[in-house]
N, C-alpha and C positions, 0 to 999 in steps of 0.2 A: 271289647273285653270288659269294660266297666259295666256295661248293661248286664252282661252274662253273670259277672260276679255278684252284682247287686241282686239280680233275680235269684241266684242260688242262695244267697244269704237270707233273703226275705221269704222265699218259697221253700227252701230246703232242697231244691232241685231245679234243673232247667228242663222244661217240657215243651212240646210243640205249641201249647197254648200261650207260651211266653212270647210268641212272635206274631200274635194277632195285632191288628191296628190299635185296639183298646189297650192291650197289655204293654205295648212299647211306648204308650203315652202315660203310663201310670206314674203320677208325680212322686210317690214315695220311692219307687225304684229309680227314677231319674235323679232324684236328690242324692240317693246313696251312690249311684253311678258316678256322679260328679266328684265324689270323694276318693275315687280309685286312682291311684298313681301307679302306672305300670312302667317298669324299668328292666333293661337287660342286665342280668347279673352274671358277669364273666367268671365268678367264683364257683358257679354251679358246674359240676363235671359229670358227664354221662358215665353211669356205672357199667354200661355195655353198649354195643353198637345200636341196639334198638331203643335205648332209653332217651327220654326227653325230659330232663329234670326241670322242676319248677318249684318255687317257694312262694307261699302266700303268707303274708303277715297282716294281721288285723289288729289295729290299735283302737281300743275302746275309749270312750269319753272319760272313764274313771282311771285311765292310765294303764290298764292291763293290756298286755300284748299276747296274742296267740299266733303261733307259727306252725305251719305244716309244710313239709317238703316231701315231694314224691319224685320217683324216677320214671314211672310209667303211668299212663292214663288208665282210668277205669275202662274196661272193655278191651284192653290190649291183651295179647297172649299171656303176658306176665301177670296181669291183674284182671282175669276174666270176669264177666258178669255171671251171676248165679243163673240157674235155670229160671227161677221166678223173675229175675230182672230181665232176662231175654224175652220171656213171654209177655211181660208187662210192656216192654218197649215195642214189640211187634204189635200188640193190641192197640197201643196208643197211636202208632203210625197207621195201622190198617183202618182205624176209625175215621181217618181223613178221607177214605175212598169207599169203604163198604160198611154195612151195618154190623151191629154187634153179633148177630147170629152168624152171618157169613164169616166174620172175623174169627169166631170161635171154631167154626168148621174148618176154616183155612189153617188155623193153628194146629188143630188135631190132624189134619192131612199132612202138614209139614213134619209133624212128629213121626209120621210113618213114611216119610219120603223115600227112604231107601228100599222099602218093600213094595212101592207102587209100580204097577206095570206101565203106567202112563201118568204124566203130570197134567193131562187135559182137565181132570176134575178140579185140580188146584187152580189152574189158569182160569177156569170158568168162575170159580169163587172170587178170585182176585180181580176179575174184570168188573165186578160190581153189578 
């Protein structure tokens, strides 16, 4: 968790490239990850059956403290990703297996999924 939080702070997000051999050895990220202290907080209560509350507190060298608490993770039904976020995530993941052209065509096909007579064309694109 320390690595993920450090990566999110440094990069502004956690992407697939954060898990390459080079990325996981990044000394700046590892130094920040060492400063992460994760604890169970029994005072956090779920707002509803599907929630998983968490609180993040960041203390800066100048003494300032920033706190953020959420009940639901981004991408959950309660906090859905935007259409642009979903497309970007698909494209990032697809690039691991297929080229950009096929990725774009696959995304276009997925957007028309309910009107397709067959998913064979999509399967062919995703095969690479």
